[in-house]
C-alpha positions as CSV (number, residue, x, y, z in Angstrom):
1,M,-5.1,-5.2,4.0
2,H,-3.8,-4.3,0.6
3,G,-7.3,-4.0,-0.8
4,L,-8.1,-1.4,1.8
5,K,-5.0,0.7,1.0
6,L,-5.9,0.5,-2.7
7,E,-9.3,1.8,-1.9
8,D,-7.7,4.6,0.1
9,A,-5.5,5.5,-2.8
10,K,-8.5,5.6,-5.2
11,Y,-10.4,7.7,-2.7
12,Y,-7.6,10.3,-2.4
13,Q,-7.0,10.3,-6.2
14,K,-10.7,11.2,-6.8
15,G,-10.4,14.0,-4.3
16,G,-7.3,15.4,-6.1
17,K,-5.0,14.5,-3.2
18,L,-2.5,12.4,-5.3
19,E,0.4,12.7,-2.8
20,I,-1.7,11.1,-0.1
21,G,-2.9,8.4,-2.4
22,L,0.7,7.6,-3.3
23,A,1.7,7.6,0.3
24,S,-1.0,5.1,1.1
25,V,0.2,2.7,-1.6
26,A,3.9,3.1,-0.5
27,Y,2.8,2.4,3.1
28,C,1.2,-0.9,2.0
29,E,4.3,-1.8,0.0
30,G,6.5,-1.2,3.1
31,L,4.2,-3.4,5.2
32,L,4.4,-6.2,2.6
33,D,8.2,-5.9,2.4
34,A,8.5,-6.1,6.2
35,L,6.3,-9.2,6.4
36,R,8.3,-10.8,3.6
37,L,11.6,-10.1,5.3
38,L,10.3,-11.5,8.6
39,G,9.3,-14.7,6.7
40,V,5.6,-14.3,7.4
41,V,4.7,-14.3,3.7
42,K,6.5,-15.4,0.6
43,F,6.3,-13.6,-2.7
44,S,8.6,-11.9,-5.1
45,W,8.2,-8.6,-6.9
């Protein structure tokens, strides 16, 4: 999943839509945090 969002961010960056690229990365970070809080995955920042 994170790889897809990274590719999305790169795509939007190349198109000059930096806000959308940043939103894509932030969305992925939120999903990862939610999974960590639910105990589905374990990692630390």
